[in-house]
C-alpha positions as MATLAB code, in Angstrom:
seq = 'MSASPRNTPALDPADLDRRTRLHAGCVPPDLVEYLLDHGHADTVRELALDGEWFCARALARTLAADGQREEARDLLAPYVATGWWTAVAEAAGLLGAWGRVEEALDLVRPHAEAGERSALREFALLLARAGRAGEAYELLRPHVTDPLLAGALVEVTAGLGRDDEVADLLAARLEPGLACGRCGSPRCGARYVEPHDAVALTAAVRERQGRADEAVALLRAHGPGAGTVNGRDPLAGLLARLGRTAELRAYAAQDPGGNAERLLAELLEERGDVAGAVGVYLASAAGSSYAAIRLAELLARHGRGDEAIDVLAALPAARGGHEDWVLDALCALYVARGRAEEGLARFAGIVDPPGCEEWDLLRMRAALLAACGRVDQAVAELRAHPEGGSTYAAEVVAGLLAGAGRPEEAVAALDPGAPDLRKPLAELLMGLGRVGEAVAVLRQPLPTAQHAPTAYSDAPPW';
ca = [
       0.000    0.000    0.000;
       1.313    3.469   -0.766;
      -0.056    6.939   -0.308;
      -1.300    8.913   -3.279;
       0.785   11.963   -4.279;
      -2.352   14.114   -4.401;
      -2.056   17.251   -2.279;
      -4.056   17.510    0.915;
      -6.309   20.597    0.962;
      -5.517   23.518    3.232;
      -6.028   22.460    6.820;
      -7.187   24.560    9.739;
      -5.610   23.313   12.994;
      -8.460   24.725   15.103;
     -11.013   22.886   12.975;
      -8.955   19.697   13.072;
      -8.675   19.936   16.833;
     -12.377   20.543   17.331;
     -13.490   17.676   15.106;
     -10.944   15.345   16.671;
     -11.892   16.201   20.244;
     -15.599   15.818   19.561;
     -15.346   12.824   17.208;
     -17.877   14.721   15.119;
     -17.834   16.049   11.571;
     -15.331   13.342   10.688;
     -14.893    9.585   10.372;
     -14.066    8.400   13.927;
     -11.213    5.952   14.665;
     -13.304    2.822   15.152;
     -15.077    3.286   11.821;
     -11.751    3.977   10.104;
     -10.590    0.611   11.426;
     -13.818   -0.954   10.162;
     -13.115    0.400    6.676;
      -9.551   -0.906    6.711;
     -10.625   -4.302    8.030;
     -13.324   -4.651    5.375;
     -11.287   -3.900    2.289;
     -11.877   -0.162    1.948;
      -8.265    0.988    2.165;
      -8.643    3.094   -0.979;
     -11.496    5.011    0.627;
      -9.392    5.602    3.726;
      -6.539    6.852    1.550;
      -8.784    9.305   -0.268;
     -10.193   10.585    2.992;
      -6.717   10.916    4.515;
      -5.744   13.107    1.582;
      -8.907   15.126    2.005;
      -8.311   16.318    5.557;
      -9.604   13.359    7.604;
      -7.134   13.121   10.480;
      -8.163    9.746   11.859;
      -7.860    8.268    8.374;
      -4.422    9.817    7.926;
      -3.254    8.536   11.301;
      -4.513    4.995   10.742;
      -3.105    4.818    7.229;
       0.259    6.223    8.340;
       0.507    3.567   11.035;
      -0.391    0.875    8.502;
       2.224    2.146    6.069;
       4.818    2.290    8.834;
       4.028   -1.276    9.891;
       4.505   -2.334    6.256;
       7.941   -0.723    6.184;
       6.844    2.247    4.066;
       8.216    4.836    6.456;
       8.700    7.774    4.139;
       5.228    7.313    2.695;
       3.832    7.361    6.223;
       5.737   10.510    7.082;
       4.693   12.224    3.848;
       1.058   11.440    4.554;
       1.263   13.166    7.943;
       3.357   16.092    6.688;
       0.461   18.433    5.715;
      -1.081   17.970    9.143;
       2.248   18.517   10.894;
       2.829   21.646    8.827;
      -0.194   23.295   10.446;
       1.594   23.232   13.801;
      -1.220   21.178   15.326;
       0.295   19.403   18.305;
      -1.693   16.180   17.892;
      -0.216   15.624   14.425;
       3.260   16.631   15.563;
       3.096   14.135   18.436;
       2.009   11.343   16.072;
       4.821   12.035   13.614;
       7.366   12.326   16.413;
       6.180    9.029   17.868;
       6.764    7.278   14.550;
      10.210    8.834   14.152;
      11.157    7.852   17.681;
      10.005    4.276   17.083;
      12.221    4.178   13.983;
      15.240    5.291   15.975;
      15.267    8.732   14.360;
      15.154   10.460   17.720;
      16.961   13.652   16.724;
      14.408   14.298   13.994;
      11.628   13.683   16.496;
      13.230   16.109   18.934;
      13.395   18.769   16.252;
       9.670   18.380   15.652;
       8.707   18.526   19.302;
      11.135   21.186   20.545;
       9.177   24.298   19.441;
       6.047   23.045   21.190;
       7.956   22.176   24.366;
       9.579   25.605   24.388;
       6.145   27.174   23.955;
       5.029   25.541   27.203;
       2.810   22.747   25.844;
       2.777   20.252   28.745;
       2.294   17.179   26.573;
       5.122   18.352   24.328;
       7.411   18.893   27.285;
       6.682   15.362   28.451;
       7.280   13.906   24.984;
      10.489   15.899   24.585;
      11.833   14.556   27.884;
      10.950   10.969   26.993;
      12.672   11.359   23.633;
      15.772   12.745   25.330;
      15.865    9.712   27.612;
      15.451    7.412   24.605;
      18.425    9.142   22.998;
      20.574    8.393   26.039;
      20.228   11.902   27.425;
      18.231   11.062   30.546;
      20.230   13.541   32.617;
      19.008   16.383   30.408;
      15.468   15.058   30.664;
      15.731   15.047   34.451;
      16.914   18.651   34.578;
      14.151   19.663   32.181;
      11.383   18.082   34.248;
      12.703   18.732   37.748;
      11.130   22.209   38.061;
       7.743   20.724   37.141;
       7.488   18.195   39.958;
       4.091   19.567   41.043;
       2.524   18.718   37.670;
       1.106   15.150   37.716;
       1.727   14.604   34.002;
       5.327   15.770   34.169;
       6.079   14.249   37.575;
       5.148   10.846   36.175;
       7.502   11.444   33.253;
      10.219   12.494   35.706;
      10.008    9.117   37.389;
       9.965    7.353   34.020;
      13.011    9.077   32.490;
      15.185    8.571   35.553;
      14.875    4.770   35.577;
      18.424    3.441   35.582;
      19.943    6.915   35.829;
      21.296    6.359   39.334;
      19.452    9.321   40.792;
      16.542    7.515   42.393;
      17.280    8.889   45.857;
      17.181   12.440   44.505;
      13.895   11.806   42.723;
      12.331   10.123   45.753;
      13.453   12.963   48.037;
      12.085   15.525   45.609;
       8.691   13.826   45.625;
       8.701   13.031   49.333;
       9.219   16.711   50.069;
       5.760   17.278   48.618;
       4.325   15.085   51.382;
       5.759   16.928   54.372;
       3.157   17.904   56.989;
       2.250   21.553   56.813;
       3.207   21.948   53.171;
       1.222   24.880   51.812;
      -1.649   23.966   49.530;
      -0.880   24.860   45.926;
      -4.463   26.013   45.442;
      -5.216   28.168   48.465;
      -1.774   28.658   50.020;
      -2.855   27.301   53.399;
      -0.675   24.759   55.242;
      -3.810   23.397   56.937;
      -5.154   21.658   53.823;
      -2.766   18.787   54.336;
      -2.422   15.813   52.013;
      -5.804   16.338   50.362;
      -4.243   18.932   48.097;
      -0.768   17.533   47.609;
       0.651   18.474   44.223;
       1.204   16.322   42.315;
      -1.817   14.432   43.609;
      -0.050   11.091   43.080;
       3.168   12.049   44.877;
       2.728    9.163   47.339;
       2.334    6.589   44.567;
       5.241    8.010   42.550;
       7.557    8.021   45.560;
       6.595    4.437   46.298;
       7.230    3.476   42.657;
      10.777    4.822   42.892;
      11.414    2.919   46.124;
      10.028   -0.239   44.569;
      12.349   -0.083   41.566;
      15.245    0.463   43.977;
      14.396   -2.885   45.508;
      13.164   -1.195   48.687;
       9.685   -2.673   48.549;
       9.134   -2.664   52.299;
       9.707    1.092   52.374;
       7.267    1.530   49.494;
       4.623   -0.497   51.318;
       5.198    1.404   54.557;
       4.917    4.740   52.762;
       1.613    3.836   51.128;
       0.222    2.458   54.377;
       1.244    5.599   56.258;
      -0.867    7.759   53.995;
      -4.007    5.723   54.521;
      -6.218    3.384   52.448;
      -6.445    4.323   48.805;
      -3.578    6.838   48.926;
      -2.608    7.775   45.402;
      -5.459    5.851   43.800;
      -5.967    6.904   40.178;
      -8.740    5.628   37.910;
      -9.703    2.959   40.402;
      -6.233    1.455   40.727;
      -4.964    1.446   44.298;
      -1.124    1.596   44.325;
      -0.775   -0.263   47.624;
      -3.003   -3.075   46.401;
      -1.068   -3.199   43.133;
       2.270   -3.298   44.926;
       1.190   -6.092   47.264;
      -0.063   -8.055   44.252;
       3.222   -7.605   42.364;
       5.146   -8.729   45.427;
       2.928  -11.805   45.755;
       2.007  -10.845   49.326;
      -1.469  -12.296   49.023;
      -2.175  -12.523   52.751;
      -1.461   -8.826   53.225;
      -3.536   -7.972   50.159;
      -6.429  -10.020   51.533;
      -6.257   -8.209   54.865;
      -6.112   -4.865   53.079;
      -9.104   -5.768   50.906;
     -11.106   -6.678   54.009;
     -10.914   -3.040   55.112;
     -12.988   -1.933   52.116;
     -15.548   -4.563   50.978;
     -16.394   -4.051   47.338;
     -13.419   -1.734   46.901;
     -10.377   -1.585   44.659;
      -8.137   -3.852   46.722;
     -10.788   -6.555   46.750;
     -11.060   -6.369   42.967;
      -7.303   -6.597   42.510;
      -7.062   -9.592   44.830;
      -9.769  -11.407   42.871;
      -8.094  -10.534   39.571;
      -4.758  -11.823   40.874;
      -6.274  -15.128   41.968;
      -8.125  -15.480   38.663;
      -4.900  -14.899   36.722;
      -3.288  -17.682   38.752;
      -6.117  -20.014   37.785;
      -7.684  -19.985   41.234;
     -11.218  -19.167   40.106;
     -12.744  -20.603   43.279;
     -10.542  -18.321   45.358;
     -11.534  -15.319   43.270;
     -15.214  -16.179   43.673;
     -14.702  -16.492   47.411;
     -13.240  -12.989   47.588;
     -16.401  -11.469   46.142;
     -18.872  -13.760   47.892;
     -18.034  -12.242   51.235;
     -19.289   -8.802   50.200;
     -21.594   -9.423   47.218;
     -24.766   -9.455   49.320;
     -24.078   -5.974   50.627;
     -22.374   -4.300   47.691;
     -23.667   -3.880   44.160;
     -20.074   -3.322   43.012;
     -18.934   -6.668   44.398;
     -22.071   -8.389   43.071;
     -21.464   -7.117   39.545;
     -17.820   -8.162   39.625;
     -18.757  -11.596   40.929;
     -21.373  -11.998   38.195;
     -18.865  -10.961   35.527;
     -16.321  -13.424   36.899;
     -18.832  -16.282   36.909;
     -20.003  -15.465   33.387;
     -16.403  -15.414   32.098;
     -16.013  -18.968   33.312;
     -19.213  -20.359   31.829;
     -21.291  -20.035   34.966;
     -23.862  -17.577   33.642;
     -26.781  -19.113   35.508;
     -24.967  -18.590   38.803;
     -24.235  -15.030   37.733;
     -27.958  -14.445   37.231;
     -28.677  -15.821   40.683;
     -26.161  -13.421   42.248;
     -27.691  -10.308   40.700;
     -31.302  -11.425   41.009;
     -30.803  -12.001   44.726;
     -29.376   -8.545   45.343;
     -32.053   -6.625   47.302;
     -33.225   -3.208   46.189;
     -31.826   -1.731   49.390;
     -28.351   -2.878   48.349;
     -28.538   -1.617   44.785;
     -30.470   -4.492   43.271;
     -32.738   -2.095   41.363;
     -30.007    0.277   40.223;
     -29.934    0.772   36.469;
     -26.454   -0.616   35.972;
     -27.257   -3.775   37.949;
     -30.492   -4.368   36.067;
     -28.710   -3.738   32.760;
     -26.164   -6.423   33.578;
     -28.903   -8.783   34.721;
     -30.847   -8.292   31.477;
     -27.735   -8.984   29.423;
     -27.198  -12.222   31.342;
     -30.796  -13.339   30.847;
     -30.451  -12.751   27.103;
     -27.043  -14.446   26.880;
     -28.332  -17.520   28.706;
     -31.500  -17.789   26.601;
     -33.678  -16.969   29.588;
     -35.277  -13.771   28.343;
     -38.794  -14.888   29.307;
     -37.616  -15.288   32.903;
     -36.084  -11.847   32.642;
     -39.442  -10.410   31.642;
     -41.054  -12.043   34.636;
     -38.361  -10.549   36.841;
     -39.250   -7.097   35.508;
     -42.964   -7.534   36.212;
     -43.846   -5.030   38.891;
     -40.760   -2.949   38.177;
     -41.823   -1.779   34.717;
     -45.397   -0.986   33.753;
     -45.416   -0.398   29.969;
     -46.122    1.573   27.944;
     -46.467    4.546   30.287;
     -43.512    3.696   32.487;
     -41.893    6.871   33.777;
     -38.440    5.293   33.921;
     -37.070    5.258   30.383;
     -34.036    3.122   31.198;
     -36.177    0.390   32.740;
     -38.425    0.310   29.694;
     -35.332    0.165   27.455;
     -34.105   -2.899   29.348;
     -37.508   -4.565   29.117;
     -37.485   -3.868   25.358;
     -34.208   -5.765   24.997;
     -35.789   -8.756   26.718;
     -38.882   -8.553   24.507;
     -36.680   -8.494   21.416;
     -34.761  -11.536   22.652;
     -38.116  -13.300   22.915;
     -38.872  -12.471   19.265;
     -41.314   -9.685   20.141;
     -39.437   -6.857   18.441;
     -42.494   -5.058   17.111;
     -44.016   -4.950   20.578;
     -40.755   -3.629   22.002;
     -40.540   -0.906   19.352;
     -44.171    0.094   19.876;
     -43.733    0.400   23.643;
     -40.583    2.474   23.254;
     -42.165    4.842   20.770;
     -45.256    5.256   22.962;
     -43.142    6.449   25.880;
     -42.984   10.238   26.504;
     -39.298   10.099   25.578;
     -39.963    7.921   22.541;
     -39.314   10.734   20.086;
     -35.833   11.502   21.398;
     -32.631   10.735   19.528;
     -31.533    8.244   22.181;
     -34.841    6.419   21.827;
     -34.392    6.284   18.054;
     -30.954    4.747   18.534;
     -32.360    2.046   20.813;
     -35.147    1.284   18.336;
     -32.662    1.062   15.477;
     -30.482   -1.300   17.507;
     -33.400   -3.631   18.157;
     -34.408   -3.658   14.487;
     -30.847   -4.281   13.342;
     -30.453   -7.071   15.881;
     -33.592   -8.669   14.479;
     -32.091   -8.727   10.992;
     -33.997   -5.678    9.750;
     -31.179   -3.210    8.974;
     -33.052   -1.210    6.337;
     -35.801   -0.460    8.847;
     -33.126    0.428   11.375;
     -31.639    2.938    8.936;
     -35.074    4.446    8.366;
     -35.498    4.907   12.128;
     -32.521    7.282   12.321;
     -32.614   10.922   11.265;
     -29.395   11.750    9.359;
     -29.818   15.386   10.321;
     -29.490   14.657   14.054;
     -25.807   14.966   15.088;
     -26.150   12.364   17.848;
     -27.429    9.785   15.354;
     -24.809   10.197   12.661;
     -22.442    7.555   13.963;
     -25.022    4.782   14.596;
     -26.524    5.539   11.180;
     -23.106    5.372    9.525;
     -22.396    2.040   11.227;
     -25.604    0.597    9.813;
     -24.898    1.968    6.341;
     -21.392    0.517    6.366;
     -22.799   -2.840    7.367;
     -25.069   -2.641    4.326;
     -22.104   -1.837    2.089;
     -23.243    1.754    1.551;
     -19.864    3.212    2.466;
     -20.167    6.406    0.442;
     -23.437    7.307    2.147;
     -21.968    6.501    5.540;
     -18.978    8.766    4.982;
     -21.213   11.590    3.745;
     -23.332   11.330    6.898;
     -20.288   11.437    9.165;
     -18.683   14.384    7.384;
     -21.654   16.695    7.639;
     -20.588   20.066    9.078;
     -20.411   20.341   12.830;
     -23.349   21.970   14.600;
     -22.963   25.502   15.881;
     -20.836   25.919   18.984;
     -23.748   26.316   21.377;
     -25.122   22.937   20.313;
     -21.844   21.093   19.802;
     -21.551   17.655   21.399;
     -19.345   17.275   24.439;
     -15.742   16.228   23.947;
     -15.352   12.529   23.233;
     -13.372   10.327   25.598;
     -12.612    6.612   25.408;
     -10.543    6.385   28.548;
     -11.147    7.109   32.176;
     -11.690    9.396   33.941;
     -14.673   10.349   31.786;
];
């Protein structure tokens, strides 16, 4: 595969950034991958040359993987030329992976000097890759209060022989009475430590020094969950890596249904001890919807879906048994196990169609009806609901029709003029082989700023 020599039209970095952040007005990454996986590489190439960033990125990565490095770089060049940091970072990443670190540094340097935090981080990592970790350390040292750059500081100094300096630098941020970076008061204490993960980063340095006991003691001293980011507790993770299962079990017992409990169960499952993992959750599943869901997921992964249903069905309303996310998971299990009729019986008394005030409950009941072959009834009930004319209702209806093997009707259920429905409509059109129509739907101009969709995110925290 090679890129066409056709020139890319003039690109506006602000427009590129807006469309990319919103995943709107463009072909999003997952649908680009769909096109590539289904033999539409030529379409992706044309779109890449017509200002579609996600197409250009995916195609450049494909070209690079095929050994066509210069073609990949040339494809990205018009985007890089705009000065848009996202494109610069992508091109620099490819150059760095090819061992052309100096070229990557030249690309990133202007953005780092301009104060772009992500660029400063990338520049430091590139320096370390080029064997200039000392320079990277000096560059990042003044930014120890920035979580993004503090993490990079720890990363670039691995093997540099300056771990004690780095640990002391971070530990200084934990001293009692340290003034809060937000309000200037020393009374705020650890709640406002900057960087917020200073405890976890300090412990990580001690761990790589082989001083695991100190790392454990540090994390314990700052209390349960210290340094937890995106649901990952550093103390629990450290105990798991060290194989100190007894300590991890005791730690998990302090917070039933919490992060340490989850990590302990995951560790046991990875070791093949499924019974042990089940036992971890059983102790708290009756009183915690979080633990109950995790237990049900674990059982389902190991072919014990009927037991998973029993776990969730037995969860009382007072303990979250009627929460939307629990009922959603329960419905999915009923459908997966071919027990949709039982699921409908379970919902009797919870949902009273078609005038049910709770849209989400009616949506779940509709999925069960469809699994029982009663799609038309499900669609009718959804459309009769007060929210039945909304875009989210239309998407649910289309999903039921498509799942029943009626994709043309599903397409007809979606308004191409509604921004929120463009992607589901495009997915259906692509599945029908109507790629040109799908692309046209996706590339419709963005709505005005006051009605623009919120920024897209596929990673936590959302």
